[in-house]
Phi, psi and omega in degrees: 000135176265140175229152182241137186228130180277146175081013172276116188231357183205176178296328180294324177295320178297322177295316181296318181292320177301318179298317179294324177301310184289328180298321178272004175090023176258150185252105180287135177262319184212136176229112178238174178298115176082355186214133177228156175233132179242156179292320188293141171255329175257124183250350176045053177079358179293331178296320177299315179295318178299312182303318180291318181294321179294315180302322179297334179268357181095010175262171177215128176284126184260123177254336178286127182301320181293316179296325175298314181297319179298317180294325174294322175299311180298318178297318179299321182289318177301313180299321180294316182291327186263002182291146182256078178213145179277348178298141176297137182290150177289166173306139185302319182293317177293317182301310182291321177298316177291315183295322183257357177056045179219161177291129186300324179300320179287325176300313181298313180300313182295316179300311181299320183294317184279313187268348182057035173207171177268160177299320181300316178295321178295320176301318179296318177301317178298315180296317176299317178297325177292321176299316177304315182297312184294325177291323179296316180294330178073013182284334184233149172273172185297326174298318178292321178296316177302317178295311182301322183265010173060038171283149180290333178201166173298321181300319179297313178300314181300314179299314178296319180299310183294322179297323182277316188261343184085357184233150170282158181305319180292323177294321178296316182295325180283337186290150179276347184271148175263109184261012181294148180248153176289141182297328179284355177261000178279000000 
């Protein structure tokens, strides 16, 4: 049986959800961002217990098909932004259509309807959060970050970053405050 969960954004989330599944007596077959598969077809009230335990951890079991689709789109974008490959990323519309095996126009309409923003704006927010993370760690300079995230130039990254955060990447890096946002709050 497949279940869909909102606010799963990292490997730690997957570990927490896997732990909760076993705690309520369900057997996970697969746990991915926003989607899990369990062996059981009959759950004898275990889903209600799981739903409450997940809610206590800040997750939400998604029963609405549109909400599930939005979470699948968000998970796919997070995977795209965080992937470790030098290959140029595909066009976002092609990537999502192929990844989710659905028409991009319907994906875009559903996402905009539920999230009140576009997929493209959400992608930019994810990329900016990734830039913040990489700047905070200090492992890469701004040129390397621009290359890693496939920006056409450092200037493009800097302009997008400043438009979203109000700070240039160098000003962000020098600031003592941590302005990073939780990925599930984007």
